[in-house]
MIRO-698745 format. One record per residue (C-alpha): residue number from 1; residue in one letter; x, y, z. Coordinates in nm, 2 decimals, m for minus. Each point is the difference from the previous one (the first is absolute). Example, Ala and Ser with C-alpha at 12.3 -4.5 7.8 and 13.67 -1.06 7.14 Angstrom:
{seq 1 type A X 1.23 Y m0.45 Z 0.78}
{seq 2 type S X 0.14 Y 0.34 Z m0.07}
This chain:
{seq 1 type M X 2.42 Y 7.82 Z m1.26}
{seq 2 type K X m0.26 Y m0.29 Z m0.02}
{seq 3 type I X 0.11 Y m0.35 Z 0.08}
{seq 4 type L X m0.20 Y m0.32 Z m0.05}
{seq 5 type I X 0.11 Y m0.31 Z 0.19}
{seq 6 type V X m0.14 Y m0.32 Z m0.15}
{seq 7 type D X 0.06 Y m0.29 Z 0.24}
{seq 8 type D X m0.23 Y m0.24 Z 0.19}
{seq 9 type S X 0.23 Y m0.02 Z 0.30}
{seq 10 type P X m0.08 Y 0.26 Z 0.28}
{seq 11 type F X 0.34 Y m0.05 Z 0.14}
{seq 12 type I X 0.17 Y 0.10 Z m0.33}
{seq 13 type V X m0.23 Y 0.29 Z m0.04}
{seq 14 type K X 0.07 Y 0.12 Z 0.36}
{seq 15 type Q X 0.37 Y m0.04 Z m0.06}
{seq 16 type I X 0.00 Y 0.21 Z m0.32}
{seq 17 type E X m0.21 Y 0.27 Z 0.17}
{seq 18 type G X 0.24 Y 0.01 Z 0.28}
{seq 19 type I X 0.30 Y 0.04 Z m0.23}
{seq 20 type I X m0.17 Y 0.28 Z m0.19}
{seq 21 type E X m0.10 Y 0.18 Z 0.32}
{seq 22 type S X 0.36 Y m0.02 Z 0.12}
{seq 23 type M X 0.12 Y 0.17 Z m0.32}
{seq 24 type E X m0.24 Y 0.30 Z 0.08}
{seq 25 type M X m0.13 Y m0.01 Z m0.36}
{seq 26 type K X m0.29 Y 0.22 Z m0.08}
{seq 27 type C X m0.24 Y m0.25 Z m0.16}
{seq 28 type D X m0.34 Y m0.17 Z 0.01}
{seq 29 type I X 0.01 Y m0.38 Z 0.04}
{seq 30 type F X m0.27 Y m0.22 Z m0.14}
{seq 31 type V X m0.03 Y m0.38 Z 0.05}
{seq 32 type A X m0.15 Y m0.27 Z m0.22}
{seq 33 type E X m0.01 Y m0.36 Z 0.14}
{seq 34 type S X m0.08 Y m0.16 Z m0.33}
{seq 35 type G X 0.07 Y 0.03 Z m0.37}
{seq 36 type E X m0.36 Y 0.09 Z m0.08}
{seq 37 type K X 0.00 Y 0.27 Z 0.26}
{seq 38 type A X 0.33 Y 0.13 Z m0.14}
{seq 39 type I X m0.14 Y 0.02 Z m0.36}
{seq 40 type E X m0.31 Y 0.18 Z 0.13}
{seq 41 type M X 0.21 Y 0.26 Z 0.19}
{seq 42 type V X 0.24 Y 0.06 Z m0.29}
{seq 43 type S X m0.30 Y 0.06 Z m0.22}
{seq 44 type Q X m0.14 Y 0.27 Z 0.23}
{seq 45 type N X 0.31 Y 0.17 Z 0.13}
{seq 46 type E X 0.33 Y 0.15 Z m0.11}
{seq 47 type F X 0.29 Y m0.17 Z 0.18}
{seq 48 type D X 0.36 Y 0.10 Z m0.02}
{seq 49 type L X 0.13 Y m0.34 Z 0.13}
{seq 50 type V X m0.14 Y m0.35 Z 0.03}
{seq 51 type L X 0.17 Y m0.26 Z 0.22}
{seq 52 type L X m0.13 Y m0.32 Z m0.15}
{seq 53 type D X 0.02 Y m0.35 Z 0.15}
{seq 54 type I X 0.02 Y m0.27 Z m0.27}
{seq 55 type V X m0.19 Y m0.27 Z 0.20}
{seq 56 type L X m0.36 Y 0.12 Z 0.08}
{seq 57 type P X m0.30 Y m0.20 Z 0.11}
{seq 58 type D X m0.22 Y 0.06 Z m0.31}
{seq 59 type I X 0.20 Y 0.09 Z m0.31}
{seq 60 type N X 0.37 Y m0.01 Z m0.07}
{seq 61 type G X 0.19 Y 0.33 Z 0.07}
{seq 62 type L X 0.14 Y m0.02 Z m0.36}
{seq 63 type E X m0.36 Y 0.04 Z m0.13}
{seq 64 type V X m0.04 Y 0.31 Z 0.22}
{seq 65 type L X 0.32 Y 0.13 Z m0.15}
{seq 66 type K X m0.12 Y m0.07 Z m0.35}
{seq 67 type F X m0.32 Y 0.20 Z 0.07}
{seq 68 type I X 0.20 Y 0.29 Z 0.15}
{seq 69 type R X 0.22 Y 0.03 Z m0.30}
{seq 70 type R X m0.30 Y m0.01 Z m0.23}
{seq 71 type V X m0.15 Y 0.31 Z 0.16}
{seq 72 type K X 0.32 Y 0.18 Z 0.13}
{seq 73 type D X 0.33 Y 0.08 Z m0.18}
{seq 74 type Y X 0.33 Y m0.14 Z 0.13}
{seq 75 type G X 0.11 Y 0.34 Z 0.14}
{seq 76 type E X m0.35 Y 0.11 Z 0.11}
{seq 77 type V X m0.02 Y m0.25 Z 0.30}
{seq 78 type F X 0.29 Y m0.19 Z 0.14}
{seq 79 type V X m0.05 Y m0.37 Z 0.09}
{seq 80 type I X 0.23 Y m0.19 Z 0.24}
{seq 81 type V X m0.06 Y m0.37 Z 0.00}
{seq 82 type M X 0.02 Y m0.18 Z 0.34}
{seq 83 type T X 0.07 Y m0.37 Z 0.00}
{seq 84 type S X 0.14 Y m0.28 Z 0.22}
{seq 85 type L X 0.04 Y m0.21 Z m0.31}
{seq 86 type E X 0.36 Y m0.08 Z m0.10}
{seq 87 type S X m0.09 Y m0.06 Z m0.36}
{seq 88 type D X 0.18 Y 0.22 Z m0.25}
{seq 89 type E X m0.27 Y m0.08 Z m0.25}
{seq 90 type V X m0.26 Y 0.18 Z 0.21}
{seq 91 type L X 0.22 Y 0.31 Z 0.03}
{seq 92 type E X 0.06 Y m0.01 Z m0.38}
{seq 93 type E X m0.37 Y m0.02 Z m0.07}
{seq 94 type S X m0.06 Y 0.28 Z 0.25}
{seq 95 type F X 0.23 Y 0.23 Z m0.19}
{seq 96 type N X m0.14 Y m0.11 Z m0.33}
{seq 97 type R X m0.34 Y 0.11 Z 0.12}
{seq 98 type G X 0.12 Y 0.34 Z 0.11}
{seq 99 type A X 0.13 Y m0.02 Z 0.35}
{seq 100 type N X 0.24 Y 0.29 Z 0.09}
{seq 101 type D X 0.19 Y m0.19 Z 0.27}
{seq 102 type F X m0.03 Y m0.29 Z 0.24}
{seq 103 type I X 0.07 Y m0.08 Z 0.37}
{seq 104 type R X 0.02 Y m0.34 Z 0.16}
{seq 105 type K X m0.19 Y m0.11 Z 0.31}
{seq 106 type P X 0.06 Y 0.01 Z 0.29}
{seq 107 type I X 0.04 Y 0.37 Z m0.05}
{seq 108 type K X 0.31 Y 0.17 Z 0.13}
{seq 109 type P X m0.08 Y 0.35 Z 0.12}
{seq 110 type I X 0.32 Y 0.15 Z m0.15}
{seq 111 type E X m0.07 Y m0.16 Z m0.34}
{seq 112 type L X m0.36 Y 0.13 Z m0.02}
{seq 113 type S X 0.09 Y 0.35 Z 0.13}
{seq 114 type S X 0.28 Y 0.02 Z m0.26}
{seq 115 type R X m0.25 Y m0.09 Z m0.28}
{seq 116 type L X m0.25 Y 0.25 Z 0.13}
{seq 117 type R X 0.25 Y 0.28 Z 0.02}
{seq 118 type A X 0.11 Y m0.07 Z m0.36}
{seq 119 type I X m0.36 Y 0.01 Z m0.12}
{seq 120 type V X m0.07 Y 0.32 Z 0.19}
{seq 121 type R X 0.30 Y 0.16 Z m0.17}
{seq 122 type M X m0.11 Y m0.13 Z m0.34}
{seq 123 type K X m0.35 Y 0.13 Z 0.05}
{seq 124 type N X 0.14 Y 0.34 Z 0.10}
{seq 125 type Y X 0.21 Y 0.00 Z m0.32}
{seq 126 type Q X m0.31 Y m0.10 Z m0.20}
{seq 127 type Y X m0.19 Y 0.29 Z 0.16}
{seq 128 type L X 0.28 Y 0.24 Z m0.08}
{seq 129 type Y X 0.02 Y m0.13 Z m0.35}
{seq 130 type K X m0.37 Y 0.03 Z m0.05}
{seq 131 type M X 0.00 Y 0.36 Z 0.13}
{seq 132 type S X 0.30 Y 0.08 Z m0.21}
{seq 133 type L X m0.16 Y m0.15 Z m0.31}
{seq 134 type E X m0.32 Y 0.20 Z 0.06}
{seq 135 type D X 0.20 Y 0.32 Z 0.06}
{seq 136 type L X 0.20 Y m0.08 Z m0.32}
{seq 137 type K X m0.33 Y m0.04 Z m0.19}
{seq 138 type E X m0.13 Y 0.33 Z 0.13}
{seq 139 type K X 0.32 Y 0.18 Z m0.09}
{seq 140 type N X 0.00 Y m0.17 Z m0.34}
{seq 141 type N X m0.36 Y 0.12 Z m0.06}
{seq 142 type Q X 0.11 Y 0.35 Z 0.11}
{seq 143 type L X 0.29 Y m0.02 Z m0.24}
{seq 144 type I X m0.22 Y m0.10 Z m0.28}
{seq 145 type E X m0.23 Y 0.29 Z 0.07}
{seq 146 type L X 0.29 Y 0.24 Z 0.04}
{seq 147 type T X 0.15 Y m0.13 Z m0.33}
{seq 148 type A X m0.34 Y 0.06 Z m0.18}
{seq 149 type K X m0.01 Y 0.35 Z 0.14}
{seq 150 type L X 0.36 Y 0.06 Z m0.10}
{seq 151 type K X m0.07 Y m0.12 Z m0.35}
{seq 152 type Q X m0.30 Y 0.23 Z m0.01}
{seq 153 type T X 0.21 Y 0.29 Z 0.12}
{seq 154 type Q X 0.27 Y m0.08 Z m0.25}
{seq 155 type D X m0.25 Y m0.01 Z m0.29}
{seq 156 type F X m0.13 Y 0.34 Z 0.12}
{seq 157 type L X 0.35 Y 0.14 Z 0.01}
{seq 158 type V X 0.08 Y m0.13 Z m0.35}
{seq 159 type Q X m0.32 Y 0.16 Z m0.13}
{seq 160 type S X 0.06 Y 0.32 Z 0.19}
{seq 161 type E X 0.35 Y 0.03 Z m0.14}
{seq 162 type K X m0.14 Y m0.06 Z m0.35}
{seq 163 type M X m0.26 Y 0.27 Z 0.05}
{seq 164 type S X 0.28 Y 0.23 Z 0.13}
{seq 165 type A X 0.20 Y m0.06 Z m0.31}
{seq 166 type I X m0.31 Y 0.08 Z m0.21}
{seq 167 type G X m0.05 Y 0.31 Z 0.20}
{seq 168 type Q X 0.36 Y 0.12 Z m0.06}
{seq 169 type L X m0.05 Y m0.06 Z m0.38}
{seq 170 type A X m0.35 Y 0.15 Z m0.01}
{seq 171 type A X 0.11 Y 0.34 Z m0.13}
{seq 172 type G X 0.22 Y m0.15 Z m0.27}
{seq 173 type V X m0.27 Y m0.25 Z m0.10}
{seq 174 type A X m0.26 Y 0.28 Z m0.02}
{seq 175 type H X 0.25 Y 0.19 Z m0.23}
{seq 176 type E X 0.04 Y m0.31 Z m0.21}
{seq 177 type I X m0.38 Y m0.03 Z m0.03}
{seq 178 type N X m0.05 Y 0.37 Z m0.06}
{seq 179 type N X 0.24 Y 0.02 Z m0.30}
{seq 180 type P X m0.19 Y m0.25 Z m0.22}
{seq 181 type L X m0.33 Y 0.12 Z 0.14}
{seq 182 type G X 0.09 Y 0.36 Z m0.10}
{seq 183 type F X 0.05 Y m0.07 Z m0.37}
{seq 184 type V X m0.29 Y m0.24 Z 0.00}
{seq 185 type I X m0.23 Y 0.28 Z 0.12}
{seq 186 type T X 0.16 Y 0.24 Z m0.25}
{seq 187 type N X m0.05 Y m0.25 Z m0.28}
{seq 188 type I X m0.36 Y m0.05 Z 0.09}
{seq 189 type E X m0.06 Y 0.37 Z 0.00}
{seq 190 type V X 0.16 Y 0.03 Z m0.35}
{seq 191 type L X m0.20 Y m0.30 Z m0.12}
{seq 192 type Q X m0.31 Y 0.17 Z 0.12}
{seq 193 type K X 0.08 Y 0.30 Z m0.21}
{seq 194 type Y X 0.08 Y m0.22 Z m0.29}
{seq 195 type F X m0.33 Y m0.18 Z 0.05}
{seq 196 type D X m0.20 Y 0.33 Z 0.00}
{seq 197 type K X 0.16 Y 0.11 Z m0.33}
{seq 198 type I X m0.05 Y m0.34 Z m0.17}
{seq 199 type V X m0.36 Y 0.00 Z 0.12}
{seq 200 type D X m0.05 Y 0.35 Z m0.15}
{seq 201 type I X 0.14 Y m0.12 Z m0.33}
{seq 202 type V X m0.21 Y m0.32 Z 0.00}
{seq 203 type N X m0.31 Y 0.20 Z 0.07}
{seq 204 type R X 0.07 Y 0.24 Z m0.29}
{seq 205 type Y X 0.05 Y m0.30 Z m0.23}
{seq 206 type S X m0.32 Y m0.15 Z 0.13}
{seq 207 type N X m0.18 Y 0.33 Z m0.09}
{seq 208 type I X 0.15 Y m0.01 Z m0.35}
{seq 209 type I X m0.13 Y m0.36 Z m0.04}
{seq 210 type K X m0.35 Y 0.11 Z 0.10}
{seq 211 type I X 0.01 Y 0.29 Z m0.25}
{seq 212 type L X 0.11 Y m0.24 Z m0.27}
{seq 213 type N X m0.30 Y m0.21 Z 0.06}
{seq 214 type D X m0.23 Y 0.30 Z m0.07}
{seq 215 type P X m0.09 Y 0.00 Z m0.38}
{seq 216 type E X m0.03 Y 0.38 Z 0.00}
{seq 217 type T X 0.35 Y 0.06 Z 0.12}
{seq 218 type Q X 0.23 Y 0.19 Z m0.23}
{seq 219 type I X 0.35 Y m0.12 Z m0.08}
{seq 220 type S X 0.15 Y 0.35 Z 0.07}
{seq 221 type S X m0.14 Y 0.00 Z 0.36}
{seq 222 type I X 0.15 Y m0.35 Z 0.06}
{seq 223 type R X 0.34 Y 0.12 Z m0.13}
{seq 224 type N X m0.01 Y 0.30 Z 0.24}
{seq 225 type L X m0.07 Y m0.23 Z 0.29}
{seq 226 type I X 0.28 Y m0.24 Z m0.09}
{seq 227 type N X 0.24 Y 0.29 Z m0.03}
{seq 228 type E X m0.10 Y 0.12 Z 0.35}
{seq 229 type V X 0.06 Y m0.35 Z 0.14}
{seq 230 type E X 0.34 Y m0.02 Z m0.17}
{seq 231 type D X 0.10 Y 0.34 Z 0.13}
{seq 232 type L X m0.11 Y m0.12 Z 0.35}
{seq 233 type E X 0.21 Y m0.32 Z m0.04}
{seq 234 type R X 0.30 Y 0.22 Z m0.07}
{seq 235 type K X m0.08 Y 0.22 Z 0.29}
{seq 236 type Y X m0.04 Y m0.29 Z 0.24}
{seq 237 type K X 0.31 Y m0.18 Z m0.15}
{seq 238 type I X m0.20 Y m0.32 Z m0.04}
{seq 239 type E X 0.28 Y m0.17 Z m0.19}
{seq 240 type F X 0.23 Y 0.06 Z 0.29}
{seq 241 type I X m0.26 Y m0.10 Z 0.25}
{seq 242 type L X m0.06 Y m0.34 Z m0.17}
{seq 243 type E X 0.37 Y m0.06 Z 0.00}
{seq 244 type D X 0.04 Y 0.11 Z 0.37}
{seq 245 type I X m0.29 Y m0.20 Z 0.15}
{seq 246 type P X 0.17 Y m0.35 Z m0.02}
{seq 247 type Q X 0.31 Y 0.14 Z 0.17}
{seq 248 type L X m0.21 Y 0.17 Z 0.27}
{seq 249 type L X m0.19 Y m0.32 Z 0.06}
{seq 250 type K X 0.33 Y m0.20 Z 0.01}
{seq 251 type E X 0.15 Y 0.24 Z 0.25}
{seq 252 type T X m0.31 Y 0.00 Z 0.21}
{seq 253 type Q X m0.01 Y m0.38 Z 0.01}
{seq 254 type E X 0.36 Y m0.02 Z 0.10}
{seq 255 type G X m0.05 Y 0.25 Z 0.27}
{seq 256 type L X m0.29 Y m0.19 Z 0.14}
{seq 257 type Q X 0.19 Y m0.32 Z m0.02}
{seq 258 type R X 0.29 Y 0.15 Z 0.20}
{seq 259 type V X m0.24 Y 0.13 Z 0.27}
{seq 260 type S X m0.16 Y m0.34 Z 0.01}
{seq 261 type Q X 0.34 Y m0.17 Z 0.03}
{seq 262 type I X 0.10 Y 0.23 Z 0.29}
{seq 263 type V X m0.34 Y m0.05 Z 0.18}
{seq 264 type Q X 0.01 Y m0.38 Z m0.05}
{seq 265 type S X 0.36 Y m0.02 Z 0.12}
{seq 266 type L X m0.08 Y 0.20 Z 0.31}
{seq 267 type K X m0.30 Y m0.22 Z 0.06}
{seq 268 type R X 0.20 Y m0.32 Z m0.03}
{seq 269 type F X 0.28 Y 0.14 Z 0.22}
{seq 270 type A X m0.24 Y 0.12 Z 0.27}
{seq 271 type R X m0.18 Y m0.34 Z 0.02}
{seq 272 type S X 0.06 Y m0.19 Z 0.32}
{seq 273 type G X 0.24 Y m0.29 Z m0.02}
{seq 274 type L X m0.28 Y m0.22 Z 0.15}
{seq 275 type E X m0.22 Y 0.07 Z m0.30}
{seq 276 type N X 0.27 Y m0.04 Z m0.26}
{seq 277 type K X 0.12 Y m0.36 Z 0.00}
{seq 278 type K X 0.30 Y m0.13 Z m0.19}
{seq 279 type T X m0.04 Y m0.03 Z m0.37}
{seq 280 type F X 0.24 Y m0.07 Z m0.29}
{seq 281 type E X 0.13 Y 0.35 Z m0.07}
{seq 282 type D X 0.27 Y 0.17 Z m0.21}
{seq 283 type L X 0.24 Y 0.17 Z 0.23}
{seq 284 type N X 0.09 Y 0.25 Z m0.28}
{seq 285 type D X m0.37 Y 0.10 Z m0.03}
{seq 286 type I X m0.02 Y 0.07 Z 0.38}
{seq 287 type I X 0.32 Y 0.22 Z m0.02}
{seq 288 type E X m0.14 Y 0.19 Z m0.29}
{seq 289 type E X m0.33 Y 0.05 Z 0.18}
{seq 290 type T X 0.18 Y 0.13 Z 0.31}
{seq 291 type L X 0.22 Y 0.23 Z m0.21}
{seq 292 type L X m0.33 Y 0.15 Z m0.14}
{seq 293 type I X m0.12 Y 0.07 Z 0.35}
{seq 294 type A X 0.33 Y 0.16 Z 0.11}
{seq 295 type R X 0.08 Y 0.17 Z m0.33}
{seq 296 type N X m0.06 Y 0.36 Z 0.11}
{seq 297 type E X 0.20 Y m0.06 Z 0.32}
{seq 298 type L X 0.30 Y m0.13 Z m0.21}
{seq 299 type K X 0.00 Y 0.19 Z m0.33}
{seq 300 type Y X 0.14 Y 0.34 Z 0.12}
{seq 301 type D X 0.30 Y m0.14 Z 0.19}
{seq 302 type V X 0.06 Y m0.36 Z m0.12}
{seq 303 type E X 0.05 Y m0.17 Z m0.33}
{seq 304 type V X m0.12 Y m0.36 Z 0.01}
{seq 305 type I X 0.20 Y m0.25 Z m0.21}
{seq 306 type K X m0.17 Y m0.34 Z m0.04}
{seq 307 type E X 0.14 Y m0.33 Z m0.11}
{seq 308 type Y X m0.27 Y m0.26 Z 0.01}
{seq 309 type G X 0.07 Y m0.37 Z m0.04}
{seq 310 type E X m0.23 Y m0.24 Z m0.19}
{seq 311 type N X m0.27 Y m0.22 Z 0.15}
{seq 312 type C X 0.03 Y 0.15 Z 0.36}
{seq 313 type H X m0.33 Y m0.16 Z 0.10}
{seq 314 type A X m0.07 Y m0.14 Z 0.35}
{seq 315 type Y X m0.29 Y m0.08 Z 0.23}
{seq 316 type I X m0.01 Y 0.32 Z 0.20}
{seq 317 type N X m0.23 Y 0.25 Z 0.18}
{seq 318 type R X m0.01 Y 0.28 Z m0.25}
{seq 319 type G X m0.09 Y 0.28 Z 0.25}
{seq 320 type E X 0.26 Y m0.12 Z 0.26}
{seq 321 type I X 0.29 Y m0.02 Z m0.25}
{seq 322 type G X m0.10 Y 0.34 Z m0.14}
{seq 323 type Q X 0.03 Y 0.14 Z 0.35}
{seq 324 type V X 0.35 Y m0.14 Z 0.04}
{seq 325 type V X 0.11 Y 0.15 Z m0.33}
{seq 326 type L X m0.16 Y 0.34 Z 0.09}
{seq 327 type N X 0.17 Y 0.00 Z 0.34}
{seq 328 type I X 0.34 Y m0.05 Z m0.15}
{seq 329 type L X m0.06 Y 0.25 Z m0.28}
{seq 330 type M X m0.12 Y 0.27 Z 0.24}
{seq 331 type N X 0.30 Y m0.06 Z 0.23}
{seq 332 type A X 0.24 Y 0.03 Z m0.29}
{seq 333 type A X m0.17 Y 0.32 Z m0.14}
{seq 334 type Q X m0.01 Y 0.16 Z 0.35}
{seq 335 type A X 0.37 Y m0.08 Z 0.05}
{seq 336 type I X 0.09 Y 0.16 Z m0.33}
{seq 337 type K X m0.21 Y 0.30 Z 0.06}
{seq 338 type G X 0.16 Y 0.04 Z 0.34}
{seq 339 type Q X 0.35 Y 0.06 Z m0.16}
{seq 340 type Q X 0.01 Y 0.38 Z 0.02}
{seq 341 type D X 0.32 Y 0.03 Z m0.19}
{seq 342 type R X m0.13 Y m0.20 Z m0.29}
{seq 343 type T X m0.03 Y 0.19 Z m0.33}
{seq 344 type E X m0.12 Y m0.26 Z m0.24}
{seq 345 type K X m0.28 Y m0.26 Z m0.01}
{seq 346 type G X 0.05 Y m0.32 Z 0.20}
{seq 347 type H X m0.04 Y m0.34 Z m0.15}
{seq 348 type I X m0.19 Y m0.31 Z 0.11}
{seq 349 type Y X 0.09 Y m0.32 Z m0.19}
{seq 350 type I X m0.27 Y m0.27 Z 0.01}
{seq 351 type K X 0.10 Y m0.35 Z m0.12}
{seq 352 type T X m0.20 Y m0.32 Z 0.00}
{seq 353 type W X 0.10 Y m0.36 Z m0.09}
{seq 354 type R X m0.08 Y m0.36 Z 0.09}
{seq 355 type D X 0.15 Y m0.34 Z 0.04}
{seq 356 type S X m0.17 Y m0.34 Z 0.03}
{seq 357 type E X m0.12 Y 0.07 Z 0.35}
{seq 358 type Y X m0.03 Y 0.37 Z 0.06}
{seq 359 type V X m0.08 Y 0.34 Z m0.16}
{seq 360 type Y X 0.23 Y 0.28 Z 0.11}
{seq 361 type C X m0.03 Y 0.38 Z 0.02}
{seq 362 type S X 0.29 Y 0.24 Z 0.06}
{seq 363 type I X m0.08 Y 0.37 Z 0.07}
{seq 364 type K X 0.33 Y 0.20 Z 0.01}
{seq 365 type D X 0.05 Y 0.37 Z 0.04}
{seq 366 type D X 0.29 Y 0.24 Z m0.01}
{seq 367 type G X m0.09 Y 0.18 Z 0.31}
{seq 368 type P X 0.20 Y 0.05 Z 0.32}
{seq 369 type G X m0.01 Y m0.37 Z 0.10}
{seq 370 type I X m0.05 Y m0.15 Z 0.34}
{seq 371 type K X 0.25 Y 0.02 Z 0.29}
{seq 372 type R X 0.15 Y m0.34 Z 0.09}
{seq 373 type I X m0.12 Y 0.03 Z 0.36}
{seq 374 type Y X m0.36 Y 0.03 Z m0.12}
{seq 375 type L X 0.01 Y m0.27 Z m0.28}
{seq 376 type S X m0.08 Y m0.29 Z 0.24}
{seq 377 type R X m0.29 Y 0.18 Z 0.16}
{seq 378 type I X m0.19 Y 0.14 Z m0.30}
{seq 379 type F X m0.27 Y m0.28 Z 0.01}
{seq 380 type E X m0.07 Y 0.05 Z 0.37}
{seq 381 type P X m0.35 Y 0.13 Z 0.09}
{seq 382 type F X 0.00 Y 0.38 Z 0.07}
{seq 383 type F X 0.37 Y 0.04 Z m0.09}
{seq 384 type T X 0.05 Y 0.32 Z m0.21}
{seq 385 type T X 0.28 Y 0.24 Z m0.07}
{seq 386 type K X m0.25 Y 0.27 Z m0.11}
{seq 387 type D X m0.08 Y 0.31 Z 0.20}
{seq 388 type V X m0.29 Y m0.03 Z 0.25}
{seq 389 type G X m0.33 Y 0.01 Z m0.17}
{seq 390 type K X 0.14 Y m0.09 Z m0.34}
{seq 391 type G X m0.01 Y m0.38 Z 0.02}
{seq 392 type T X m0.17 Y m0.27 Z 0.21}
{seq 393 type G X 0.28 Y m0.25 Z m0.03}
{seq 394 type L X m0.25 Y m0.26 Z m0.11}
{seq 395 type G X 0.04 Y 0.00 Z m0.38}
{seq 396 type L X 0.30 Y m0.24 Z m0.03}
{seq 397 type S X m0.11 Y m0.21 Z 0.30}
{seq 398 type I X m0.33 Y m0.06 Z m0.18}
{seq 399 type S X 0.18 Y m0.06 Z m0.32}
{seq 400 type Y X 0.21 Y m0.27 Z 0.18}
{seq 401 type D X m0.31 Y m0.16 Z 0.14}
{seq 402 type I X m0.17 Y m0.01 Z m0.34}
{seq 403 type I X 0.30 Y m0.15 Z m0.19}
{seq 404 type V X 0.13 Y m0.24 Z 0.27}
{seq 405 type N X m0.31 Y m0.10 Z 0.21}
{seq 406 type K X m0.28 Y 0.03 Z m0.25}
{seq 407 type H X 0.18 Y m0.10 Z m0.32}
{seq 408 type G X 0.28 Y m0.23 Z 0.13}
{seq 409 type G X 0.26 Y 0.21 Z m0.17}
{seq 410 type S X 0.30 Y 0.21 Z 0.10}
{seq 411 type I X 0.09 Y 0.37 Z 0.01}
{seq 412 type W X 0.33 Y 0.17 Z 0.07}
{seq 413 type A X 0.18 Y 0.33 Z m0.05}
{seq 414 type E X 0.35 Y 0.08 Z m0.13}
{seq 415 type S X 0.15 Y 0.34 Z 0.05}
{seq 416 type E X 0.32 Y 0.19 Z 0.02}
{seq 417 type E X m0.03 Y 0.34 Z 0.16}
{seq 418 type G X 0.01 Y 0.28 Z m0.27}
{seq 419 type K X m0.06 Y m0.25 Z m0.28}
{seq 420 type G X m0.37 Y m0.07 Z 0.02}
{seq 421 type A X m0.20 Y m0.30 Z 0.12}
{seq 422 type N X m0.12 Y m0.32 Z m0.17}
{seq 423 type F X m0.31 Y m0.19 Z 0.13}
{seq 424 type I X m0.05 Y m0.35 Z m0.14}
{seq 425 type F X m0.28 Y m0.24 Z 0.06}
{seq 426 type K X m0.09 Y m0.34 Z m0.14}
{seq 427 type I X m0.33 Y m0.19 Z 0.00}
{seq 428 type P X m0.06 Y m0.37 Z m0.07}
{seq 429 type V X m0.14 Y m0.05 Z m0.35}
{seq 430 type N X m0.25 Y m0.27 Z 0.11}
{seq 431 type G X m0.11 Y 0.20 Z 0.31}
{seq 432 type Q X 0.07 Y m0.30 Z 0.23}
{seq 433 type M X 0.03 Y 0.09 Z 0.37}
{seq 434 type T X m0.04 Y m0.16 Z 0.33}
{seq 435 type E X m0.34 Y m0.04 Z 0.17}
{seq 436 type E X 0.13 Y 0.22 Z 0.28}
{seq 437 type N X 0.08 Y 0.28 Z m0.25}
{seq 438 type E X m0.34 Y m0.04 Z m0.17}
{seq 439 type N X m0.18 Y 0.05 Z 0.33}
């Protein structure tokens, strides 16, 4: 601790030094006999405490106090004013200019030592506060860094779960693509044969036209050539070919469009949520697109019954909401397939609707339902009732995060064991959410 004594009386200085020494304080003591010297020393040193006499030989102690407070904060250096003056106005002016405390002359040792002990305690508290603040800042920076890493890990988990879902559907999606591709390839092969036959007929007619342009050509020879072409038309079934070509082209176009839809749906679904910002989307379209991806997984065991409401638009992340719908659909389908004593197809009922603030989606199945003891835990990370290796326990947890934290909505489940489960979520129409959720 560094203490500056500002007083022109050697006796007072000696007295103060003696009191400090008797307290066995660990400190360095400096002395200034004038106001100018005090200002110079304050400018060049960092003091913890200044004992300042009001009456000095050159400038008033209040001017020194004014300078100290211009360069040092109130809590940075403590100033105790010493005066033999009885005027309350002087004391009031001292406090107005930034004095922390005062002591009257002649100085009483017990009074000064009490003041000094209080200041030492206060400086210790300040030091502890400063260290705690620095420690808190460091921990806060660590927390910010940890939160960023956690967010990065969470995004990675979401994308990994999405890729896992696509992997599970890969065989079915390939089948869905192979079906239209199969008849597209067949149609193209047929069209190629039709094309060859038509080209043959056209070439023969071109040959007849060339012969007609020859002045020496006889009518009988032309008639024979025409008869040959007509026989060939009947053999090739040109009339049927001309009727069949538009249908083949239509089927081919439809097949390619279906393949394109599946590929585009997969592409949008697989896209990272960071790349796919919120846009004004129709929830019904997202559900249809998700059903297209999952069609082969559902069609053999489940009948999907849809009841779409009107104008179910909202500002949403298309890929993320598609992931939520797919997670719920796959859970429902797997629950239905897992019923070994089931003899008929299961049912999944999808319903959408809206009110003035939210769009809603209900996905209900007639599977085995969820046990009451599990119902409150299904949105917990890594919680699963599936056999080891058959589920990560992240699907519904990620769905909860997407709906609640990223879209400001709600998601919940209703179930009665043996009577199926119903998952319902709602999303704000205007896409409003807190800044905390947005980040």
